[in-house]
C-alpha positions as CSV (number, residue, x, y, z in Angstrom):
1,X,0.0,0.0,0.0
2,X,1.4,3.4,-1.0
3,X,0.8,7.0,-2.0
4,X,2.4,8.6,-5.0
5,X,2.9,12.3,-4.2
6,X,4.7,14.5,-6.6
7,X,7.2,11.9,-7.6
8,X,7.7,10.6,-4.0
9,X,6.5,7.1,-3.1
10,X,5.1,6.7,0.5
11,X,4.9,3.0,1.2
12,X,3.3,1.3,4.2
13,X,5.2,-2.0,4.8
14,X,5.8,-4.2,7.8
15,X,4.0,-1.8,10.1
16,X,6.2,1.1,9.1
17,X,6.5,3.9,6.5
18,X,9.1,4.5,3.9
19,X,9.5,7.5,1.6
20,X,11.5,7.0,-1.6
21,X,12.2,8.9,-4.8
22,X,13.6,7.2,-7.9
23,X,14.1,4.0,-6.0
24,X,16.2,5.6,-3.3
25,X,14.9,5.8,0.3
26,X,14.9,9.3,1.7
27,X,12.9,9.0,4.9
28,X,11.3,6.3,7.0
29,X,9.7,5.5,10.3
30,X,9.8,1.8,11.1
31,X,7.8,2.2,14.3
32,X,5.2,5.0,14.0
33,X,3.4,4.1,17.3
34,X,5.5,6.3,19.6
35,X,4.6,7.3,23.2
36,X,6.5,8.9,26.0
37,X,5.0,8.0,29.4
38,X,5.5,10.0,32.6
39,X,5.6,7.6,35.5
40,X,5.1,8.1,39.2
41,X,8.8,8.9,39.6
42,X,8.3,11.8,37.1
43,X,10.6,10.1,34.5
44,X,9.3,10.2,30.9
45,X,10.2,6.8,29.4
46,X,9.7,6.4,25.7
47,X,9.4,3.5,23.3
48,X,7.9,2.9,19.8
49,X,6.6,0.0,17.8
50,X,5.2,-0.8,14.3
51,X,1.5,-0.5,13.5
52,X,-0.4,-3.7,14.3
53,X,-2.7,-3.4,11.3
54,X,-2.7,-1.3,8.1
55,X,-5.6,-1.4,5.6
56,X,-6.7,0.6,2.6
57,X,-10.1,2.2,2.7
58,X,-12.1,4.6,0.5
59,X,-10.8,7.5,2.7
60,X,-7.1,6.5,2.6
61,X,-4.9,4.2,4.7
62,X,-6.0,3.4,8.2
63,X,-3.4,2.2,10.6
64,X,-3.7,1.0,14.2
65,X,-1.4,0.0,17.0
66,X,-1.5,-0.5,20.7
67,X,1.2,0.8,23.0
68,X,1.8,-1.0,26.3
69,X,3.7,0.9,29.0
70,X,6.2,-0.6,31.4
71,X,3.5,-0.4,34.1
72,X,0.7,-1.9,32.0
73,X,-1.2,1.2,30.7
74,X,-2.5,0.7,27.1
75,X,-2.8,3.4,24.4
76,X,-4.8,2.7,21.2
77,X,-3.4,4.6,18.2
78,X,-5.7,5.1,15.2
79,X,-4.1,7.0,12.3
80,X,-5.8,7.9,9.0
81,X,-3.3,8.8,6.2
82,X,-4.7,10.6,3.2
83,X,-3.3,12.4,0.2
84,X,-4.6,15.9,-0.7
85,X,-2.7,17.6,-3.5
86,X,0.9,17.7,-2.4
87,X,0.0,17.2,1.3
88,X,0.2,13.9,3.1
89,X,-2.1,14.2,6.0
90,X,-2.1,12.1,9.1
91,X,-5.2,12.4,11.3
92,X,-4.4,10.8,14.6
93,X,-6.5,9.8,17.6
94,X,-4.8,8.2,20.7
95,X,-7.2,6.8,23.4
96,X,-6.2,5.5,26.8
97,X,-7.8,2.0,26.9
98,X,-6.2,1.1,30.3
99,X,-4.5,3.3,32.9
100,X,-2.2,2.1,35.6
101,X,-2.0,4.4,38.6
102,X,1.8,4.4,38.3
103,X,1.6,6.2,35.0
104,X,0.6,9.9,35.2
105,X,0.6,11.1,31.6
106,X,1.8,10.6,28.0
107,X,2.7,12.4,24.8
108,X,3.0,11.1,21.2
109,X,4.7,12.3,18.0
110,X,4.7,12.1,14.2
111,X,8.3,11.6,13.0
112,X,10.3,11.0,9.8
113,X,13.8,9.7,10.1
114,X,16.5,10.5,7.5
115,X,17.9,7.5,5.7
116,X,21.6,6.8,6.4
117,X,23.7,8.0,9.3
118,X,23.0,11.7,9.1
119,X,24.1,14.5,11.4
120,X,22.1,17.7,12.2
121,X,24.9,19.8,10.7
122,X,24.1,18.4,7.2
123,X,20.8,20.2,7.1
124,X,19.3,23.6,7.1
125,X,16.1,24.4,9.1
126,X,13.2,26.7,8.7
127,X,10.9,27.4,11.7
128,X,9.3,30.8,11.2
129,X,10.7,33.4,13.6
130,X,12.7,30.7,15.4
131,X,15.2,28.9,13.2
132,X,16.8,29.9,9.9
133,X,19.4,27.7,8.2
134,X,21.5,26.7,11.3
135,X,20.8,29.9,13.3
136,X,24.4,31.1,12.8
137,X,23.4,34.6,13.6
138,X,20.8,34.0,16.2
139,X,21.2,34.7,19.9
140,X,22.8,32.0,22.2
141,X,19.4,31.1,23.6
142,X,17.8,30.4,20.2
143,X,17.0,26.8,19.2
144,X,19.6,25.1,17.0
145,X,22.6,26.9,18.4
146,X,23.9,23.6,19.8
147,X,23.2,20.8,17.4
148,X,24.8,18.2,19.7
149,X,21.6,18.2,21.8
150,X,19.3,15.2,21.6
151,X,16.1,17.2,21.4
152,X,15.7,20.6,19.9
153,X,12.0,21.5,19.9
154,X,9.8,24.4,20.6
155,X,6.1,25.1,20.9
156,X,4.3,25.9,17.6
157,X,2.8,29.0,19.2
158,X,6.3,30.6,19.0
159,X,6.0,30.6,15.2
160,X,4.0,32.8,12.9
161,X,2.8,29.7,11.1
162,X,3.0,26.2,12.7
163,X,5.4,24.6,10.2
164,X,8.9,23.1,10.3
165,X,11.2,22.3,7.3
166,X,14.4,20.4,7.2
167,X,16.5,20.6,4.0
168,X,19.5,18.5,3.0
169,X,22.2,21.0,2.3
170,X,23.7,18.9,-0.5
171,X,20.7,17.6,-2.3
172,X,18.0,20.2,-1.4
173,X,15.6,17.4,-0.5
174,X,13.2,18.7,2.1
175,X,10.6,17.3,4.5
176,X,8.1,19.8,6.0
177,X,5.7,19.2,8.8
178,X,2.9,21.5,9.6
179,X,-0.2,21.7,11.8
180,X,-3.3,20.9,9.6
181,X,-5.7,23.4,11.1
182,X,-5.6,26.5,13.3
183,X,-7.7,24.9,16.0
184,X,-5.6,25.3,19.1
185,X,-7.4,26.1,22.4
186,X,-6.4,27.5,25.7
187,X,-4.4,25.2,28.1
188,X,-5.5,24.9,31.7
189,X,-5.3,28.3,33.4
190,X,-5.2,27.0,37.0
191,X,-1.5,25.9,36.9
192,X,1.9,27.1,35.8
193,X,4.9,25.4,34.1
194,X,8.0,27.2,35.2
195,X,10.6,24.5,36.0
196,X,12.3,21.7,34.0
197,X,9.6,19.1,34.5
198,X,6.7,17.3,32.6
199,X,3.4,18.8,33.4
200,X,0.0,17.0,33.1
201,X,-2.5,19.2,31.3
202,X,-5.7,17.7,29.8
203,X,-6.5,21.0,28.0
204,X,-3.2,21.4,26.2
205,X,-3.9,21.3,22.4
206,X,-0.6,22.8,21.2
207,X,2.3,20.7,19.9
208,X,6.0,21.3,19.1
209,X,8.2,21.1,16.1
210,X,11.9,20.3,15.9
211,X,14.5,17.6,15.5
212,X,15.7,14.7,17.7
213,X,18.8,12.6,17.7
214,X,17.5,10.4,20.5
215,X,19.5,7.8,22.4
216,X,17.8,4.9,24.4
217,X,17.8,6.9,27.6
218,X,15.2,9.0,29.4
219,X,16.2,12.6,30.2
220,X,15.7,13.8,33.7
221,X,16.3,17.4,34.6
222,X,16.8,19.2,37.9
223,X,15.1,22.6,38.4
224,X,18.5,24.3,37.9
225,X,19.0,22.7,34.5
226,X,21.3,19.8,35.2
227,X,20.6,16.8,33.0
228,X,20.6,13.1,34.1
229,X,19.9,10.1,32.0
230,X,18.1,6.8,32.8
231,X,18.9,3.8,30.4
232,X,16.0,2.4,28.4
233,X,17.2,-1.1,27.4
234,X,14.0,-2.0,25.5
235,X,14.0,1.2,23.4
236,X,15.3,1.4,19.8
237,X,16.5,4.7,18.2
238,X,17.0,5.2,14.4
239,X,19.0,8.4,14.1
240,X,18.1,11.9,13.1
241,X,14.3,12.8,12.8
242,X,12.1,15.7,12.1
243,X,9.3,15.7,14.8
244,X,5.9,17.0,15.7
245,X,5.4,16.2,19.4
246,X,1.9,16.4,20.9
247,X,1.3,17.9,23.4
248,X,4.1,20.4,23.5
249,X,7.7,20.4,24.5
250,X,10.2,23.3,24.8
251,X,13.1,21.0,24.7
252,X,16.8,21.4,25.7
253,X,17.2,25.1,25.3
254,X,20.2,26.9,26.8
255,X,19.2,28.6,30.0
256,X,20.6,31.0,32.6
257,X,22.2,29.9,35.8
258,X,20.2,29.3,39.0
259,X,22.4,30.4,41.8
260,X,26.1,30.9,42.1
261,X,27.2,27.4,41.3
262,X,26.6,25.1,38.3
263,X,28.5,22.1,37.1
264,X,27.6,22.5,33.4
265,X,25.6,24.6,31.0
266,X,22.1,24.7,32.3
267,X,19.3,23.6,30.0
268,X,15.7,24.5,30.0
269,X,13.5,21.5,29.2
270,X,9.8,21.9,29.9
271,X,7.3,19.3,28.6
272,X,3.5,18.8,28.8
273,X,1.7,15.5,28.8
274,X,-1.9,14.4,28.6
275,X,-3.4,12.5,31.6
276,X,-3.1,8.7,31.6
277,X,-6.8,8.5,32.4
278,X,-9.0,5.7,31.0
279,X,-11.1,7.0,28.2
280,X,-9.0,10.2,27.7
281,X,-8.2,10.8,24.0
282,X,-5.9,13.2,22.2
283,X,-6.7,14.1,18.6
284,X,-4.6,16.1,16.2
285,X,-3.7,16.3,12.5
286,X,-0.4,17.0,10.7
287,X,0.4,17.7,7.1
288,X,3.7,16.3,5.6
289,X,5.3,17.5,2.4
290,X,8.2,16.3,0.4
291,X,10.0,18.5,-2.1
292,X,13.4,19.3,-3.5
293,X,14.6,22.9,-3.6
294,X,17.6,24.6,-5.2
295,X,18.4,26.9,-2.3
296,X,17.2,27.9,1.2
297,X,15.5,31.1,0.2
298,X,13.3,29.2,-2.3
299,X,12.5,26.6,0.2
300,X,11.5,29.2,2.8
301,X,9.3,31.0,0.3
302,X,7.5,27.9,-1.0
303,X,6.9,26.2,2.3
304,X,5.7,29.4,4.0
305,X,3.3,30.3,1.2
306,X,1.9,26.7,1.1
307,X,0.9,26.8,4.8
308,X,0.0,30.5,4.6
309,X,-2.8,29.7,2.2
310,X,-4.2,27.0,4.4
311,X,-4.0,28.6,7.9
312,X,-4.2,32.4,7.3
313,X,-6.5,34.1,9.8
314,X,-9.5,36.2,8.7
315,X,-8.9,39.9,7.9
316,X,-9.5,42.4,10.7
317,X,-12.3,44.9,10.1
318,X,-10.8,48.4,10.4
319,X,-11.3,51.6,8.5
320,X,-7.6,52.7,8.1
321,X,-8.7,56.2,6.9
322,X,-10.6,56.8,10.1
323,X,-7.9,55.2,12.2
324,X,-5.3,57.4,10.6
325,X,-7.3,60.6,11.5
326,X,-7.7,59.4,15.1
327,X,-4.0,58.6,15.5
328,X,-3.0,62.0,14.1
329,X,-5.3,63.8,16.5
330,X,-3.7,61.7,19.3
331,X,-0.1,62.6,18.1
332,X,-1.0,66.3,18.0
333,X,-2.4,66.2,21.5
334,X,0.6,64.4,23.1
335,X,3.3,66.5,21.3
336,X,4.5,69.0,23.9
337,X,6.7,72.1,24.0
338,X,9.7,72.4,26.4
339,X,11.2,75.8,25.6
340,X,12.8,75.5,22.1
341,X,12.2,71.8,21.9
342,X,9.1,69.9,20.8
343,X,8.3,66.2,21.0
344,X,6.2,63.3,22.2
345,X,6.8,61.2,25.3
346,X,9.3,58.4,25.0
347,X,7.0,56.0,26.8
348,X,3.5,56.2,28.4
349,X,1.7,53.5,30.4
350,X,-1.7,52.2,29.3
351,X,-4.6,52.4,29.5
352,X,-4.5,56.0,30.9
353,X,-1.5,57.2,28.8
354,X,0.7,58.1,31.8
355,X,3.9,59.6,30.4
356,X,7.0,58.2,32.0
357,X,9.7,60.0,30.1
358,X,10.3,62.7,27.4
359,X,13.5,61.2,26.2
360,X,13.4,61.7,22.5
361,X,15.1,59.8,19.7
362,X,15.4,61.2,16.2
363,X,14.5,57.8,14.7
364,X,14.2,54.1,15.7
365,X,12.0,53.9,18.8
366,X,11.4,57.6,19.1
367,X,10.8,58.5,15.4
368,X,10.6,62.2,16.2
369,X,11.3,63.7,12.8
370,X,9.0,61.2,11.1
371,X,6.2,62.2,13.5
372,X,7.1,65.9,12.9
373,X,6.6,65.3,9.1
374,X,3.4,63.5,9.7
375,X,2.0,66.3,11.9
376,X,3.0,68.9,9.2
377,X,1.4,66.8,6.5
378,X,-1.8,66.2,8.4
379,X,-2.1,69.8,9.6
380,X,-1.6,71.1,6.0
381,X,-4.0,68.7,4.3
382,X,-6.7,68.9,7.0
383,X,-6.4,72.6,7.9
384,X,-5.1,72.1,11.4
385,X,-2.7,75.0,12.3
386,X,-1.9,73.5,15.7
387,X,-0.6,70.3,14.0
388,X,1.4,72.3,11.5
389,X,3.0,74.4,14.3
390,X,4.0,71.3,16.3
391,X,5.3,69.5,13.2
392,X,7.4,72.5,12.3
393,X,8.6,72.8,15.9
394,X,9.9,69.2,15.9
395,X,11.5,69.4,12.5
396,X,13.2,72.8,13.1
397,X,14.5,71.7,16.4
398,X,16.3,68.6,15.1
399,X,17.6,70.4,12.0
400,X,18.8,73.5,13.8
401,X,19.7,72.5,17.3
402,X,21.2,69.0,17.2
403,X,23.9,69.2,14.5
404,X,27.4,68.6,15.6
405,X,30.7,69.8,14.2
406,X,31.4,66.5,12.6
407,X,28.4,67.0,10.3
408,X,25.8,64.7,11.8
409,X,23.0,65.4,14.3
410,X,23.0,64.0,17.8
411,X,20.3,61.4,17.9
412,X,18.9,61.3,21.5
413,X,17.8,64.2,23.7
414,X,15.9,64.3,27.0
415,X,13.4,67.1,26.1
416,X,12.2,68.1,29.6
417,X,15.7,67.9,31.1
418,X,17.2,69.8,28.2
419,X,20.2,67.5,27.9
420,X,21.5,65.3,25.1
421,X,21.9,61.7,26.1
422,X,25.3,59.9,25.8
423,X,24.5,57.9,22.7
424,X,26.7,57.5,19.7
425,X,25.7,58.1,16.0
426,X,23.6,55.0,15.4
427,X,23.3,54.4,11.6
428,X,19.8,53.1,12.0
429,X,18.8,56.3,13.9
430,X,20.4,58.5,11.3
431,X,18.6,56.8,8.4
432,X,15.2,57.1,10.1
433,X,15.7,60.7,11.2
434,X,17.0,62.0,7.9
435,X,14.2,60.4,6.0
436,X,11.7,62.2,8.1
437,X,13.3,65.6,7.5
438,X,13.7,64.9,3.8
439,X,10.0,63.8,3.5
440,X,9.0,67.1,5.1
441,X,11.3,69.1,2.8
442,X,9.9,67.5,-0.3
443,X,6.3,68.0,0.9
444,X,6.9,71.7,1.5
445,X,8.9,72.1,-1.7
446,X,5.9,70.8,-3.7
447,X,3.8,73.6,-2.2
448,X,6.4,76.3,-3.0
449,X,7.8,76.6,0.5
450,X,11.6,76.3,0.9
451,X,13.3,75.1,4.1
452,X,17.0,75.4,3.4
453,X,17.9,74.5,6.9
454,X,16.2,71.1,6.5
455,X,18.0,70.4,3.2
456,X,21.3,71.6,4.6
457,X,21.0,69.2,7.5
458,X,20.3,66.3,5.2
459,X,23.2,67.3,2.8
460,X,25.6,67.5,5.7
461,X,24.5,64.2,7.1
462,X,24.6,62.5,3.7
463,X,28.1,63.8,3.1
464,X,29.1,62.4,6.6
465,X,27.7,59.0,5.6
466,X,29.6,59.0,2.3
467,X,32.9,59.9,4.1
468,X,32.4,57.2,6.7
469,X,31.7,54.4,4.1
470,X,34.2,51.6,4.0
471,X,35.8,50.4,0.8
472,X,33.4,47.5,0.6
473,X,30.4,49.8,0.8
474,X,29.6,49.1,4.4
475,X,29.2,51.3,7.5
476,X,29.7,50.4,11.1
477,X,26.6,50.2,13.2
478,X,27.5,53.2,15.3
479,X,30.2,55.9,15.5
480,X,31.5,58.1,18.4
481,X,31.5,61.9,18.1
482,X,35.1,61.8,16.9
483,X,34.0,59.5,14.0
484,X,35.6,56.3,15.4
485,X,33.5,53.2,15.0
486,X,31.9,52.0,18.3
487,X,31.1,48.5,17.0
488,X,32.7,46.1,14.6
489,X,29.4,45.0,13.1
490,X,28.3,46.5,9.8
491,X,24.8,45.1,9.9
492,X,23.0,48.5,9.8
493,X,24.4,49.4,6.4
494,X,21.0,49.1,4.6
495,X,19.4,51.5,7.0
496,X,20.7,54.6,5.1
497,X,20.5,53.4,1.5
498,X,17.0,54.7,0.9
499,X,18.0,58.1,2.4
500,X,21.0,58.3,0.1
501,X,18.9,57.6,-2.9
502,X,16.3,60.2,-1.9
503,X,19.1,62.6,-1.4
504,X,20.3,61.8,-5.0
505,X,16.8,62.8,-6.2
506,X,16.7,65.9,-4.1
507,X,20.2,67.2,-4.7
508,X,21.0,65.6,-8.0
509,X,24.4,64.6,-6.7
510,X,25.8,61.4,-8.3
511,X,28.0,60.7,-5.3
512,X,24.8,59.8,-3.3
513,X,23.7,57.3,-5.9
514,X,27.2,55.8,-6.2
515,X,27.4,55.4,-2.4
516,X,23.9,53.8,-2.2
517,X,24.9,51.3,-4.9
518,X,28.1,50.4,-3.1
519,X,26.2,49.9,0.2
520,X,23.6,47.9,-1.8
521,X,26.3,45.6,-3.1
522,X,27.5,44.9,0.4
523,X,23.9,44.3,1.5
524,X,23.2,42.0,-1.5
525,X,26.2,39.9,-0.6
526,X,25.8,39.7,3.1
527,X,22.0,39.8,3.7
528,X,20.3,38.6,0.5
529,X,22.9,36.0,-0.5
530,X,24.5,35.4,2.9
531,X,21.2,35.4,4.8
532,X,22.8,37.6,7.5
533,X,19.6,39.6,8.3
534,X,20.8,40.9,11.7
535,X,21.5,44.0,13.8
536,X,18.4,45.9,12.6
537,X,17.7,47.5,16.0
538,X,19.7,49.8,18.3
539,X,18.8,48.0,21.5
540,X,19.7,44.5,20.6
541,X,23.0,42.8,20.0
542,X,24.1,41.8,16.5
543,X,21.5,39.0,16.2
544,X,19.1,37.9,13.5
545,X,15.9,39.9,13.5
546,X,12.9,41.1,11.6
547,X,13.8,44.8,11.1
548,X,17.0,44.0,9.3
549,X,15.0,42.2,6.7
550,X,12.6,45.1,6.5
551,X,15.3,47.7,6.0
552,X,17.0,45.5,3.4
553,X,13.6,45.4,1.6
554,X,13.4,49.2,1.7
555,X,17.0,49.5,0.4
556,X,16.7,47.0,-2.5
557,X,13.3,48.4,-3.6
558,X,14.8,52.0,-3.7
559,X,17.8,50.8,-5.6
560,X,15.6,49.1,-8.2
561,X,13.5,52.3,-8.5
562,X,16.6,54.4,-9.1
563,X,18.6,52.1,-11.3
564,X,16.1,49.7,-13.0
565,X,18.5,46.8,-12.4
566,X,16.5,43.5,-12.0
567,X,18.9,42.2,-9.4
568,X,17.7,44.7,-6.9
569,X,14.0,43.7,-7.4
570,X,15.0,40.1,-6.9
571,X,16.8,41.0,-3.7
572,X,13.8,43.1,-2.5
573,X,11.5,40.1,-3.0
574,X,14.0,37.8,-1.2
575,X,14.1,40.2,1.8
576,X,10.3,40.5,1.8
577,X,10.0,36.7,1.8
578,X,12.2,36.5,4.8
579,X,10.6,39.4,6.7
580,X,7.0,38.2,6.4
581,X,7.8,34.9,8.1
582,X,8.1,36.8,11.4
583,X,4.3,37.6,11.2
584,X,1.8,35.7,13.2
585,X,-0.6,34.6,10.4
586,X,-2.4,31.8,12.2
587,X,-4.5,32.6,15.2
588,X,-4.6,30.9,18.6
589,X,-6.2,32.1,21.9
590,X,-4.2,34.0,24.5
591,X,-5.2,34.8,28.0
592,X,-5.1,38.6,28.7
593,X,-4.5,40.0,32.2
594,X,-5.3,43.5,31.1
595,X,-9.1,44.1,30.9
596,X,-8.8,47.1,28.5
597,X,-6.4,45.5,26.1
598,X,-7.8,45.1,22.5
599,X,-6.6,41.4,22.5
600,X,-9.4,40.7,25.0
601,X,-11.6,40.7,22.0
602,X,-9.2,40.7,19.0
603,X,-6.8,38.1,17.6
604,X,-3.1,38.2,17.9
605,X,-2.5,37.9,14.2
606,X,-0.5,40.7,12.6
607,X,1.9,40.8,15.5
608,X,5.4,39.6,14.8
609,X,8.5,38.2,16.4
610,X,11.2,40.8,17.0
611,X,14.4,38.7,17.0
612,X,14.9,35.0,16.1
613,X,14.1,32.8,19.0
614,X,11.7,35.1,20.9
615,X,8.1,34.4,21.7
616,X,5.3,36.8,21.0
617,X,6.1,40.1,19.3
618,X,5.1,43.7,18.5
619,X,3.2,45.7,15.9
620,X,6.2,46.5,13.6
621,X,4.8,44.7,10.6
622,X,2.4,47.6,10.3
623,X,5.3,49.4,8.7
624,X,5.3,47.0,5.8
625,X,1.9,47.2,4.2
626,X,2.7,49.9,1.7
627,X,6.1,48.3,0.8
628,X,4.6,44.9,0.2
629,X,2.0,46.5,-2.1
630,X,4.8,48.3,-4.0
631,X,6.5,44.9,-4.5
632,X,3.3,43.4,-5.8
633,X,3.0,46.2,-8.4
634,X,6.7,45.9,-9.4
635,X,6.9,42.1,-9.4
636,X,3.3,41.1,-10.4
637,X,3.4,38.6,-7.5
638,X,-0.2,38.5,-6.1
639,X,1.1,37.0,-2.8
640,X,2.7,40.4,-1.9
641,X,-0.7,42.1,-2.3
642,X,-2.2,39.6,0.0
643,X,0.5,40.2,2.6
644,X,0.1,43.9,2.2
645,X,-3.6,43.8,3.0
646,X,-3.1,41.3,5.9
647,X,-0.5,43.3,7.8
648,X,-2.2,46.7,7.0
649,X,-5.4,45.4,8.6
650,X,-4.5,42.7,11.2
651,X,-1.6,44.6,12.9
652,X,-4.2,47.1,14.0
653,X,-5.8,44.5,16.2
654,X,-3.6,45.9,19.0
655,X,-5.2,49.3,18.7
656,X,-8.3,50.7,20.4
657,X,-9.7,51.5,17.0
658,X,-13.0,53.1,18.1
659,X,-12.6,53.9,21.8
660,X,-14.5,50.8,23.0
661,X,-11.5,49.4,24.9
662,X,-11.3,52.4,27.2
663,X,-7.9,53.7,26.3
664,X,-7.4,57.4,26.9
665,X,-7.1,58.1,23.2
666,X,-8.9,56.5,20.3
667,X,-6.4,54.7,18.1
668,X,-3.8,54.2,20.9
669,X,-1.8,51.0,20.6
670,X,0.3,48.8,22.9
671,X,3.9,48.1,21.8
672,X,3.8,44.3,22.2
673,X,4.5,41.5,24.5
674,X,5.2,37.8,25.0
675,X,2.2,35.6,24.2
676,X,3.7,32.3,22.9
677,X,2.9,30.5,26.1
678,X,-0.7,31.6,25.5
679,X,-0.7,34.1,28.4
680,X,0.1,37.8,27.5
681,X,3.1,39.2,29.4
682,X,4.4,42.5,28.2
683,X,5.3,46.1,28.8
684,X,1.8,47.5,28.8
685,X,2.9,50.8,27.3
686,X,3.0,53.0,24.2
687,X,6.2,54.1,22.4
688,X,6.2,56.7,19.6
689,X,7.3,54.2,16.9
690,X,4.1,52.2,17.5
691,X,1.9,54.9,16.1
692,X,4.4,56.2,13.5
693,X,4.7,52.8,11.7
694,X,0.9,52.8,11.4
695,X,0.3,56.3,10.2
696,X,3.3,56.4,7.8
697,X,2.1,53.5,5.4
698,X,-1.5,54.9,5.5
699,X,-0.2,58.3,4.5
700,X,1.9,56.8,1.7
701,X,-1.1,54.8,0.4
702,X,-3.2,57.9,0.3
703,X,-0.4,60.0,-1.3
704,X,0.1,57.4,-4.0
705,X,-3.4,56.1,-4.7
706,X,-5.8,58.5,-3.0
707,X,-7.2,55.9,-0.5
708,X,-6.1,54.3,2.7
709,X,-7.0,50.6,2.3
710,X,-5.7,47.9,0.0
711,X,-9.2,46.8,-0.9
712,X,-9.9,50.4,-2.3
713,X,-6.6,50.6,-4.1
714,X,-7.4,47.3,-5.9
715,X,-10.5,48.9,-7.4
716,X,-8.2,51.1,-9.5
717,X,-7.1,49.4,-12.8
718,X,-3.6,47.8,-12.3
719,X,-1.9,49.9,-15.0
720,X,-3.2,53.1,-13.5
721,X,-1.9,51.9,-10.1
722,X,1.6,51.4,-11.6
723,X,1.5,54.8,-13.2
724,X,0.6,56.3,-9.9
725,X,3.5,54.5,-8.3
726,X,6.0,56.2,-10.7
727,X,5.2,59.6,-9.3
728,X,6.4,58.7,-5.8
729,X,9.9,58.7,-4.4
């Protein structure tokens, strides 16, 4: 009995499964009936065995097997295997037929072993927001950093889509496991799982993806992360496997020390099991796909899009035009004057908007010049003199009062204390800040109003950037006031490419175009081709993250617009493919401790992981809606239009869009938080960037197409849309 799926043969023989292509075995599972049983000594002992019966039916292939624990408990496995397009689906139900009191709980898994003696280092991995290639540039706590571990697994609620791909680095052969449906529910809310143990939870309906290189031994952990092993002489192990474990396991993650003394590197290993209670049944379904890809980027793109189409959440119902107006009224109200300086709070607690600090950044988290431009634009278009006054106040302050002798503005100032803060010249801050001033200069220039001080500030800073550029086109992430590099990393290089290209258009100076192309070549080599998307933020170490992908996308798109070279559009699409995988596209329920938070009633989709390996996320994908729509028009790829609409709508689920949540201001938004353990834990506050990244794309949609929502833009004939796009920067 077998399935033929896209040139792969999936055969059921001798109670096991074998996947072959061209007569060569690629994957197998000789004993699909696997269970790990938590006994009364709190040791999880595992074993597996072949199916006892396999038969073909009108629905597919039905397979059954009974698992007998060491203590005499009996689990009945009933699996239905079906083929649907390129998906091999396994629908599994495991029922406790007999329960011995010495067995407390159990978990099961769907696995595919790689044929031959394979090592984890021979593969690249894709787990959205968690694991890219071999996580070379991820933080030390990220999964996959230590491939010598036996179990490298993490809950699927850490990923924007519940999928896991494992690609052979030599052949490109890839196996992908994914959850079949977005049907997770809340776990038990009357208990916590904080230490390195296995927790019994009958309500846990979330699983985990990852790999295992198991040995016949049970892993036992102390609370401080020391690992012990108990031999399992009756257990067989067949090598390296891609796994879906149910219920979940956050397995063998590097952890911090507990106390002043440890004998080894502590590991965090938390697992969940279902109760060994007679009549209890677990039921879940997994999709399996087999394919061969030419490179990692193509694999990432194809596997993500395949599951995206199956599990994408519904679109959030929000009027972006009305939300834009409410957010601009809010920004106008919270922009305050401190003598010669103007700006917004650096942070304010919710729901009452209690300002905690007026520490202002020119870009990045503070986005002061960008907000200044948006206030100027809004006030001009909607006849609001107060907004114009405040926008001009912000822009003139940063252009006139922060420039240094070296030619670059200081980037961080405490407004109410009237002191600059001891921060270096962060390249990311400079790119953001100068784009805001240049946007404002162009806006006013089109209306016959000159602001030479703004343009002079931009010219001085652009010249400073060109002078700092290394021979390979790169820039260091930050510089001291004497122009010495503060960091060895060059990862922020793409953050100023778009600014340089806009300066080329504003000042007609070829040196800015040439510098941008040189920086683009470095970014092409290291980020697009080398997959070194890291160092995008100023408050994180040089680790893989989402915002580096976003800024690479901005840079490559602008290079394509200015040069017309196809390579830049190719790279922009590659960066976009990477960046969108940080977005939570599938929905699962999350317990909210804050009664006013919009997530009490809304879904978490549209939020996105910040750095690789973190759980939960923030609203930063809101910044990408306009850019993804640009890529759709430039490339003709409909998927980018779909992503544009999704992030432009669903990211707003964190906003009080109509005042019904009880926030002080309509449109107010929480920055983000951890929610991958299905309980929201975050900094319940607002930062300026949260609103800026929502108003900026809406303003660009309107300036380009005359409307705020993708659905309205799509009513315009496509050729007319492309013509409109040519008139923008």
